[in-house]
C-alpha positions as CSV (number, residue, x, y, z in Angstrom):
1,M,86.1,112.7,104.4
2,T,86.8,111.9,100.8
3,V,89.9,112.4,98.6
4,V,89.5,115.2,96.1
5,E,91.1,114.9,92.6
6,I,91.4,118.0,90.6
7,K,92.0,117.5,86.8
8,F,94.3,120.0,85.1
9,E,93.5,119.4,81.4
10,S,94.4,122.9,80.2
11,W,97.8,123.2,81.9
12,Q,100.2,121.3,84.1
13,L,102.2,122.4,87.1
14,S,105.9,122.0,86.6
15,D,107.8,119.9,89.2
16,E,109.1,123.2,90.8
17,Q,105.6,124.7,90.9
18,F,104.1,121.6,92.5
19,F,106.9,121.4,95.0
20,Q,106.3,125.1,95.9
21,L,102.6,124.5,96.2
22,C,103.2,121.7,98.7
23,Q,105.7,123.9,100.6
24,D,103.2,126.8,100.7
25,N,100.4,124.5,101.9
26,R,102.0,122.2,104.4
27,D,98.7,121.5,106.2
28,L,97.4,119.8,103.1
29,R,98.4,116.3,101.9
30,L,99.0,116.8,98.2
31,E,99.9,114.2,95.5
32,R,99.9,114.1,91.7
33,N,99.1,111.1,89.6
34,A,101.0,110.3,86.4
35,K,98.5,112.4,84.3
36,G,99.3,115.4,86.5
37,D,96.0,115.5,88.3
38,L,96.2,117.1,91.7
39,I,95.0,114.9,94.6
40,I,94.1,116.5,97.9
41,M,93.8,114.0,100.8
42,P,92.1,114.8,104.1
43,P,94.0,114.3,107.4
44,T,93.5,110.9,108.9
45,G,91.4,110.2,112.0
46,G,93.0,109.2,115.3
47,K,92.6,105.5,114.8
48,T,94.2,105.5,111.4
49,G,96.9,108.0,112.5
50,N,97.8,105.7,115.5
51,S,98.0,102.7,113.2
52,N,100.2,104.5,110.7
53,A,102.5,105.7,113.5
54,G,102.9,102.1,114.7
55,I,103.7,100.8,111.2
56,T,106.3,103.5,110.6
57,A,107.8,102.9,114.1
58,Q,108.1,99.2,113.4
59,L,109.7,99.7,110.0
60,W,112.1,102.2,111.6
61,L,113.0,99.9,114.5
62,W,113.7,97.0,112.0
63,N,115.9,99.3,109.9
64,N,117.7,100.7,112.9
65,L,118.5,97.1,114.0
66,H,119.8,96.0,110.6
67,K,121.1,99.3,109.2
68,L,120.2,98.4,105.6
69,G,118.6,101.6,104.4
70,V,116.5,104.7,105.2
71,V,112.9,104.9,106.4
72,F,110.4,107.6,105.5
73,D,107.0,108.6,106.9
74,S,103.9,109.9,105.2
75,S,105.2,113.4,104.9
76,T,107.9,112.4,102.4
77,G,107.3,113.0,98.7
78,F,108.6,110.7,96.0
79,K,108.9,111.7,92.3
80,L,108.2,108.4,90.6
81,P,109.6,107.5,87.2
82,N,106.2,107.8,85.5
83,G,105.9,111.5,86.7
84,A,103.6,110.9,89.6
85,D,104.4,112.6,93.0
86,R,103.4,110.2,95.8
87,S,103.6,110.2,99.6
88,P,103.2,106.6,100.9
89,D,102.3,106.1,104.5
90,A,105.7,104.5,105.1
91,A,108.5,103.7,102.8
92,W,112.0,102.3,102.7
93,I,115.0,102.5,100.4
94,P,118.4,100.7,100.5
95,L,121.3,102.7,101.8
96,E,123.0,102.6,98.4
97,K,120.1,104.5,96.8
98,W,120.1,107.1,99.6
99,Q,123.9,107.6,99.3
100,A,123.6,108.0,95.5
101,L,121.4,111.1,96.0
102,T,122.9,114.6,96.0
103,P,122.4,116.8,99.1
104,Q,120.0,118.9,97.0
105,Q,117.9,115.8,96.0
106,K,117.6,114.8,99.6
107,E,116.0,118.1,100.4
108,R,113.3,117.8,97.7
109,F,110.9,115.1,96.7
110,L,113.1,112.1,96.3
111,P,113.5,111.3,92.5
112,L,112.9,107.5,92.8
113,S,110.4,104.8,93.6
114,P,110.8,103.3,97.1
115,D,111.8,99.7,97.3
116,F,109.3,99.0,100.1
117,V,106.0,100.9,100.5
118,I,103.1,100.7,103.0
119,E,99.8,102.2,102.1
120,L,97.3,102.0,105.0
121,M,93.7,102.3,103.9
122,S,91.8,104.8,106.0
123,P,88.0,104.8,106.1
124,S,88.0,107.6,103.5
125,D,90.0,105.6,101.0
126,S,88.4,103.4,98.4
127,L,89.9,100.0,97.5
128,E,89.9,101.0,93.8
129,T,91.9,104.2,94.4
130,T,94.3,102.4,96.7
131,R,94.9,99.7,94.1
132,K,95.5,102.2,91.4
133,K,98.1,103.9,93.6
134,M,99.8,100.6,94.3
135,Q,99.8,99.8,90.6
136,E,102.0,102.9,90.1
137,Y,104.5,101.5,92.6
138,L,104.2,98.0,91.0
139,G,105.4,99.4,87.7
140,F,108.8,100.1,89.4
141,A,109.1,97.3,91.9
142,E,110.1,93.7,91.7
143,K,107.5,92.6,94.3
144,V,104.2,94.0,95.7
145,I,102.4,92.3,98.6
146,E,98.8,93.2,98.8
147,K,97.3,92.7,102.3
148,Y,94.0,94.0,103.5
149,R,92.8,93.8,107.1
150,S,90.6,95.7,109.4
151,L,92.0,98.2,111.8
152,N,90.2,96.2,114.5
153,Q,92.5,93.2,114.0
């Protein structure tokens, strides 16, 4: 399965329209890059899904022990400062950032860049596409750790 990118050169979806599109199509994984292009990602396979669940669980357990912030899974949308709407496989923000959000903001795509992001490459992901996505986060982060390994490890 491949990622599909749809370019909208003649018009752009507003933030509200994109949010509604995602709500109306919950079975699809939708993102937008900074140019406003719509990105449709296929569901993961069992092996990748299991790895992603394990990564999110480990992050949640660490955070539950230390109580330093809030953990999010791949279904959470983030509105990045560059205008992109992204849903990393796992993400974390400090408690202060979470508490600074209004109740309404907590119900929508979070208007911030996560402080910690995990993007797990599935077989359908290209290294180039994943690197571009990580570069978006890098623009708003102090540190990015790039680690690649096989799911067989």
